[in-house]
C-alpha positions as CSV (number, residue, x, y, z in Angstrom):
1,X,3.3,-14.1,35.3
2,X,2.4,-11.3,32.9
3,X,-1.2,-10.9,31.8
4,X,-1.4,-9.6,28.3
5,X,-4.3,-7.7,26.8
6,X,-4.3,-6.5,23.3
7,X,-5.7,-2.9,23.1
8,X,-6.1,-2.1,19.4
9,X,-5.6,-4.0,16.2
10,X,-6.6,-3.5,12.6
11,X,-6.4,-5.5,9.3
12,X,-5.2,-8.8,10.8
13,X,-6.8,-11.8,12.5
14,X,-6.8,-11.9,16.3
15,X,-5.8,-15.6,16.3
16,X,-2.8,-15.2,14.0
17,X,-1.5,-12.2,15.8
18,X,-1.7,-13.8,19.2
19,X,-0.1,-16.9,18.0
20,X,2.7,-15.0,16.4
21,X,3.3,-12.9,19.5
22,X,3.2,-15.9,21.9
23,X,0.4,-14.3,24.0
24,X,-2.5,-16.2,25.5
25,X,-5.9,-16.3,23.8
26,X,-7.8,-13.0,24.0
27,X,-10.5,-14.5,26.3
28,X,-8.2,-16.6,28.5
29,X,-8.8,-16.2,32.2
30,X,-6.3,-14.0,34.0
31,X,-3.8,-16.2,35.9
32,X,-3.4,-15.7,39.6
33,X,-0.7,-13.3,40.6
34,X,2.5,-15.2,41.5
35,X,6.1,-14.2,42.2
36,X,8.3,-14.2,39.1
37,X,11.2,-16.6,38.9
38,X,14.6,-15.3,40.0
39,X,16.1,-16.0,36.5
40,X,16.0,-13.0,34.0
41,X,12.8,-13.0,31.9
42,X,12.8,-11.4,28.4
43,X,9.6,-10.3,26.6
44,X,9.6,-9.3,23.0
45,X,6.8,-7.0,21.6
46,X,6.8,-7.0,17.8
47,X,4.4,-7.3,14.8
48,X,4.2,-10.3,12.6
49,X,6.5,-10.3,9.5
50,X,5.0,-8.3,6.6
51,X,2.3,-6.7,8.7
52,X,2.6,-3.3,7.1
53,X,-1.2,-2.9,6.9
54,X,-1.6,-2.8,10.7
55,X,-1.9,0.7,12.2
56,X,-0.6,-0.3,15.6
57,X,-0.9,-2.9,18.4
58,X,-1.0,-2.0,22.1
59,X,-0.5,-4.5,24.9
60,X,-0.7,-4.0,28.6
61,X,0.4,-6.3,31.5
62,X,0.5,-6.4,35.2
63,X,4.0,-5.9,36.8
64,X,4.9,-9.3,38.2
65,X,5.3,-9.6,42.0
66,X,8.8,-8.9,43.2
67,X,9.9,-7.0,40.1
68,X,11.2,-3.5,40.8
69,X,13.0,-2.6,37.6
70,X,12.4,-3.4,33.9
71,X,15.2,-2.8,31.3
72,X,13.7,-1.6,28.0
73,X,15.0,-1.3,24.5
74,X,12.7,0.3,22.0
75,X,13.1,0.8,18.2
76,X,10.9,3.1,16.1
77,X,9.5,1.9,12.8
78,X,11.3,2.6,9.6
79,X,10.1,4.7,6.7
80,X,9.2,3.4,3.3
81,X,11.4,3.9,0.2
82,X,10.3,6.4,-2.5
83,X,9.0,5.1,-5.8
84,X,11.1,5.5,-9.0
85,X,10.1,7.9,-11.7
86,X,8.9,6.8,-15.1
87,X,11.1,7.1,-18.2
88,X,10.7,9.5,-21.1
89,X,10.8,7.1,-24.0
90,X,11.1,9.0,-27.3
91,X,13.8,9.0,-29.9
92,X,17.4,8.3,-28.9
93,X,18.3,11.9,-28.4
94,X,15.4,13.0,-26.2
95,X,14.8,9.8,-24.2
96,X,15.7,10.0,-20.5
97,X,15.5,7.4,-17.7
98,X,13.5,8.1,-14.6
99,X,15.1,9.0,-11.3
100,X,15.4,6.6,-8.5
101,X,13.4,7.0,-5.3
102,X,15.3,7.8,-2.0
103,X,15.7,5.2,0.8
104,X,13.5,5.5,3.9
105,X,15.0,6.5,7.2
106,X,15.6,4.0,10.0
107,X,13.9,4.3,13.4
108,X,15.6,5.6,16.5
109,X,16.8,3.3,19.3
110,X,16.3,4.1,23.0
111,X,17.1,2.1,26.1
112,X,16.9,2.6,29.8
113,X,16.0,1.0,33.2
114,X,12.5,1.8,34.4
115,X,11.6,1.9,38.1
116,X,8.4,-0.2,38.6
117,X,8.7,-0.7,42.3
118,X,5.4,1.0,42.9
119,X,3.8,0.4,39.5
120,X,0.9,-1.8,38.6
121,X,0.7,-1.8,34.8
122,X,2.9,-1.3,31.8
123,X,1.6,-0.5,28.4
124,X,3.5,-1.0,25.1
125,X,2.6,0.3,21.7
126,X,4.4,-0.8,18.5
127,X,3.6,0.5,15.0
128,X,4.2,-0.8,11.5
129,X,6.8,0.5,9.1
130,X,5.8,3.0,6.4
131,X,4.6,1.8,3.0
132,X,6.9,2.2,0.0
133,X,6.0,4.7,-2.7
134,X,4.6,3.6,-6.0
135,X,6.6,3.8,-9.2
136,X,5.7,6.4,-11.9
137,X,4.5,5.5,-15.3
138,X,6.8,6.0,-18.3
139,X,5.8,7.1,-21.8
140,X,6.6,9.1,-24.9
141,X,4.9,12.3,-23.9
142,X,3.9,12.6,-20.3
143,X,5.7,10.2,-18.0
144,X,4.9,10.6,-14.3
145,X,7.1,10.7,-11.2
146,X,6.9,8.2,-8.4
147,X,5.3,8.8,-5.1
148,X,6.9,9.4,-1.7
149,X,7.3,6.6,0.8
150,X,5.3,6.9,4.0
151,X,6.9,7.5,7.4
152,X,6.9,4.7,10.0
153,X,5.3,4.9,13.4
154,X,6.7,5.7,16.8
155,X,7.2,3.1,19.6
156,X,6.2,3.9,23.1
157,X,5.8,2.6,26.7
158,X,3.7,3.9,29.6
159,X,3.9,3.1,33.3
160,X,0.5,3.4,35.0
161,X,-0.6,5.8,32.3
162,X,2.6,8.0,32.5
163,X,4.5,8.4,29.2
164,X,8.0,7.1,29.8
165,X,9.6,5.8,26.6
166,X,9.4,6.9,23.0
167,X,11.5,5.9,20.0
168,X,11.0,8.2,17.0
169,X,10.1,6.9,13.5
170,X,12.0,7.1,10.3
171,X,10.7,9.4,7.5
172,X,9.7,8.1,4.0
173,X,12.0,8.5,1.1
174,X,11.3,11.1,-1.6
175,X,10.0,10.1,-5.0
176,X,12.1,9.9,-8.2
177,X,11.3,12.4,-10.9
178,X,10.1,11.3,-14.3
179,X,12.5,11.5,-17.3
180,X,10.9,14.6,-18.7
181,X,10.7,16.6,-15.5
182,X,14.0,17.9,-14.1
183,X,15.8,15.5,-16.4
184,X,15.0,12.5,-14.1
185,X,16.3,13.8,-10.8
186,X,16.5,11.3,-8.0
187,X,14.5,11.5,-4.8
188,X,15.7,13.2,-1.7
189,X,16.0,11.3,1.6
190,X,14.1,12.6,4.7
191,X,15.2,12.4,8.3
192,X,15.6,9.1,10.2
193,X,14.2,8.7,13.7
194,X,15.9,11.3,15.9
195,X,17.1,11.0,19.4
196,X,16.2,14.6,19.9
197,X,12.5,13.6,19.5
198,X,12.8,10.5,21.6
199,X,12.8,9.8,25.3
200,X,13.6,7.1,27.9
201,X,12.8,8.4,31.4
202,X,14.8,6.0,33.5
203,X,18.3,5.3,34.6
204,X,21.2,4.5,32.3
205,X,19.3,6.1,29.4
206,X,20.9,5.8,25.9
207,X,19.3,7.5,22.9
208,X,20.5,7.0,19.3
209,X,19.5,8.3,15.9
210,X,18.4,6.0,13.2
211,X,20.4,5.8,10.0
212,X,19.4,8.1,7.1
213,X,18.5,6.6,3.8
214,X,20.5,7.7,0.7
215,X,19.2,9.8,-2.1
216,X,18.0,8.3,-5.4
217,X,20.3,8.5,-8.4
218,X,19.5,10.7,-11.4
219,X,18.2,9.1,-14.6
220,X,20.1,9.8,-17.8
221,X,20.0,9.5,-21.5
222,X,21.8,6.2,-21.0
223,X,19.5,4.6,-18.5
224,X,17.5,4.8,-15.3
225,X,18.6,6.0,-11.9
226,X,19.1,3.5,-9.1
227,X,17.0,3.7,-6.0
228,X,18.6,4.9,-2.7
229,X,19.6,2.5,0.0
230,X,17.5,2.1,3.1
231,X,18.4,3.7,6.4
232,X,19.6,1.4,9.1
233,X,18.5,0.9,12.7
234,X,20.2,-0.6,15.7
235,X,17.8,-3.3,16.9
236,X,18.5,-5.9,19.6
237,X,19.0,-9.5,18.5
238,X,15.5,-10.6,19.5
239,X,14.0,-8.5,16.7
240,X,17.0,-8.1,14.4
241,X,15.2,-6.5,11.4
242,X,13.1,-4.0,13.3
243,X,13.2,-0.3,12.4
244,X,15.1,-0.5,9.1
245,X,13.9,1.8,6.3
246,X,12.8,0.6,2.9
247,X,14.9,0.8,-0.3
248,X,14.0,3.3,-2.9
249,X,12.6,2.1,-6.2
250,X,14.7,2.2,-9.4
251,X,13.6,4.6,-12.1
252,X,12.1,3.5,-15.4
253,X,14.5,2.5,-18.2
254,X,14.6,3.8,-21.8
255,X,15.7,0.6,-23.5
256,X,12.1,-0.3,-24.5
257,X,8.5,0.3,-23.6
258,X,8.3,-2.8,-21.4
259,X,10.7,-1.3,-18.9
260,X,9.6,2.3,-19.0
261,X,7.8,2.4,-15.6
262,X,9.5,3.2,-12.4
263,X,9.7,0.6,-9.6
264,X,8.0,0.7,-6.3
265,X,9.9,1.5,-3.1
266,X,9.9,-1.2,-0.4
267,X,8.2,-0.9,3.0
268,X,10.0,0.0,6.1
269,X,10.2,-2.4,9.0
270,X,8.0,-2.3,12.1
271,X,9.2,-1.2,15.5
272,X,9.9,-3.4,18.4
273,X,10.2,-3.4,22.2
274,X,12.3,-5.8,24.3
275,X,11.9,-5.9,28.0
276,X,14.0,-7.8,30.6
277,X,13.4,-8.1,34.3
278,X,14.3,-10.1,37.3
279,X,12.3,-10.6,40.5
280,X,13.9,-9.3,43.7
281,X,13.9,-12.4,45.9
282,X,15.6,-10.8,48.9
């Protein structure tokens, strides 16, 4: 059996996290080492839904007796969408909608088979998605642009302290400009998680880029600019939403003062690790 130990957590209760992750209580006695069943075992390491205020969580566990290989799929966290810019609300001729924020980039995906025939411990670290950028304020004289979305966090695995797996994080979407500045230009998307910055040091390695978010649309004298779409990821079925970027926020509208402010971008999704192993009973 695996013996889990949470290494670092912030801004969430220990009990809720352990319950959500299916891990034993933090002070539970370590079980006696036993040979794993011959049937495949799958373990999923992910953050609770909506846990964007958590910096990271790290687990470690003992390699079960009889296990010589662990198949790993790791997804980096997605970046948050950029906030939309505020509208310039003046007379009908000079008014201009705010630009939409860009979508956040999706996290990279990596997979490989790790040799653990002589290993004792495996450590897994999963990080939260990036926060969405805030929308800018609209007005008659000095509207403000939105703010950039934050990048997600990388996902990593160590074997006996050696760095073996890393899935790169998606960048945050750029902010939408206000209706006065640059005529409400839309935000620019940043890079997704890149395979060139990722690794999976095992056999049958497969590294894939995350999807890039789309740019925000320009605001016009007729209305606000739409936010850009989030970048995609390619997560396994066990954590099907992991690694996606956040959508960009829509720019502020010029129809009336109640709609002049830009909209916030949405947060990116946390990363995830899925491990599968089978004991060698021969």
